[in-house]
Every structure is written in structure tokens, then in C-alpha cells.
N, C-alpha and C positions, 0 to 999 in steps of 0.2 A: 716159377712155371717150368723152367728147364729141368730142375731137379725132379719134380713130380712126374714129368713126361718121361724122363730117362728111367726112373724106377718102374713106371708102367710098362715101358718097352722091354726092359730087362726081365722083369718078373713074368711077363706074358710069354717070353721065350724060355723061361725056366733057367735063366743064367744067374750064377752068383756074381757078386762084385768082382771076385778074383778071375772068374772065367771071362767076364766082359772085359776086364782090364787087360788080360792076356791077348784077347782077340783085337782090341783096339790099340795095343801098344802103349798103354798108360798105366799109372799105378792105381791099385784098388783104393788107396787112401784118397787120391784125387777124386775118384768116382764117388766115394762116400761123401766127400765135402760138397760135391756138385749136387748130389741127391738131397742133401740136407740144406741146400742153399747157403752154405758157408762161403763158397767161392763161385765165381762165374768161369765157365770153361773158355779156353782160347778158341779162336776160329779153327786152328789145326785140330784140336781135340774134338771139336764138334764135327769136323769133316770125318775124322776117324770113326767116331761113334755112329754117325749117320751111315757110313760105309758098312759097318758091322750089321746094322739093322736093315740095310738095303733101302734106306729112306733118304729124303732130302734134308738138308740142314734145317729148313723151315719146319719140317715135321717135328723136330725136337722142341719147338715152341708151341706146337699145336695142343689144343685141349681136345678132349674126346668129341665135344660138339662145339666147334668154333662159334663165337658170337657173331650174330648178323650185324651188330654195330659195336665198334670198339674205339675207345678214345685213348690216344697215346699221350701220356702226361710226363713232363720232365721229372726226373728223379725216380720214376717207376718203370722206365724202359730197360729192356735187356741189352747187355753190351756184348758185342762180338769182339773179343780182344785178339791181338796179333802179337807176333814176336817183337821184341824191342826194335825200335826204328821203323816199324810198320804201323799203319793207321789202324785204329779201332773204330768199329761201327756201332751206332746206336740204332736199335731196331724201332721203326715207326709203325709197323703193321702187325696185325694179329697173325697167328700161324695157321692160315687156312690153305697153304700150299699153292695158291694161285699167283700171288704177287708178293714180292719182297721190296720194301722201301726202307732205306737206311740213311742215316745222317752221319756225316763224319767231318772232323776238322783235321786237316793235314797240316802239321807244323812244318816250318822250313826244313827241307831235306827229307821229309817222310815220304814213304812209298807204300803202295797197297800190297805189293808182293816182290820178292827178290827177282823173280823171272816172270815175264808175261805168260798167261795161261788162258785157255779158252774153255768154254762149257756151252752146252746146248740151251741157249736162252737168247732173249733180246734185252739189251741194256740201254738205259738212258741216265745220263748224269747231268744234273742242273747245278751250275756253280752259283752259290749264293753270294760269296765274297771272294776276292782274290783272283788269281789266274792258275788254273790247273793244267798240267800237261797230261794228256791222255795218250798213251802209247797203244796204238791199235795196228796189228799186223806189221810191226816194224816202223810205223810212221808216227812221229810226234805231232799232236794237235794241241795248240794253245787254246784253252777255253776260258774266257774271262767271265767275271761276275755278270749275271743276268743272261748268260748264254747257256746252251746245253749241247750235248753230243749224244747221238743215238747210233747204235751199231749192232750187228750180228755178233753175239758174244762167243760164237764158235771161233772167231778170230782171236789169236793170242793178244792179251791186253793187260795193262796195269795202269795205275795212276801215280803221278809224282807231283811234289811241290818243289819246284826249283827256285821259288821266289824267296824274298827275305821276310815275308809276312804269312800268317796263317791263311789257309784256303778252306772255306766251308762248302760242302757239297751235299746234295740229296741224290742218292743213287736208287734207281728202280730197276728190278730184274724180274722178268717173267718168262717162263716159270722160274722159280728160285732154283739156284744150282746146288747140287749136293756137295 
């Protein structure tokens, strides 16, 4: 889905693979692989591409006419990967641009980002299992399995697993951040 959408956005703007690669700061080879669904882009690559198009990350997943009903099935979901040591997210929602719901498993020591950052959204994290540390505006909040935390995402934030076991979370963001 990402590959088709990326090609649609690129061709609609009359950009070659090399031109888009130069603007996004990635290789044309990588973009070709993404368009052909040979590889999934990292979260950072998706941010860069979305920035070039002036779109949100979720728009890279959207179809021309998003379905009114969408079923998310294991093994068929898009993955938002991150640099080594950071968490990767499994996309649970269709790309309609209104709501982003992600599932992630943070292994011991994993973080969502090197540094806390904010974006204009509202965020809610439900902890399925384990204990998550949510850093929001410089304060650490321990959120245990069965609990959730919601906050104004404009506040700088990130998620950490400081425990010895995996932490599974469901993260909802509205509107999705670019």
C-alpha cells in the first residue's frame, strides 16, 4: 500500500525517483524498493517523504478512497520501523487521516525516540502487558498493564521500557502527526 501511494504522490507531482530522493535525503534505490514493496520504509524515511509532499505520515498509507470498513489482520499490517534500539510500530488503522492506532512491543531497554518531541495531536497509550515509562514534559509516568495515559502531544514526550520484560502497548493519535 505504501509503495503504490508513494508512486502516486511522486508521479502526481512530476518527480523522478532521483528528484524525490534528493529532496527527501534518501537514496533512489531505497525509494524504488519501497515503491515495488520490496522493503518497508523506516519511520524517519516516512517523515522525510511526508515532509516533501506536505502530507501527514498517515497519508502515505491512504488509498484514493479510504474504505468505510477496514479489518486489520496480523501478518498483513504495515510496519513503521525505527533506528536500532528504538521501537517499531504495527499499524492497526486504515489511512483515512483522522486517527492513527498503532501496536508496539518494547523490549527491555527500548525507547520510542532518542529525545522527547512534541506534535499537534492528542495521544493515548494503553498498556496491554508490562510497565511502560511515558516521559511527558520532563516527567516520568509509570503506566502498568491495564492502565492508559492520555495527554496533549504538543508536550515533548517519548516512551521507554526500563523493565526486564517486554511491554506491549496500543497507541492512538488524533490527528496523526506528520
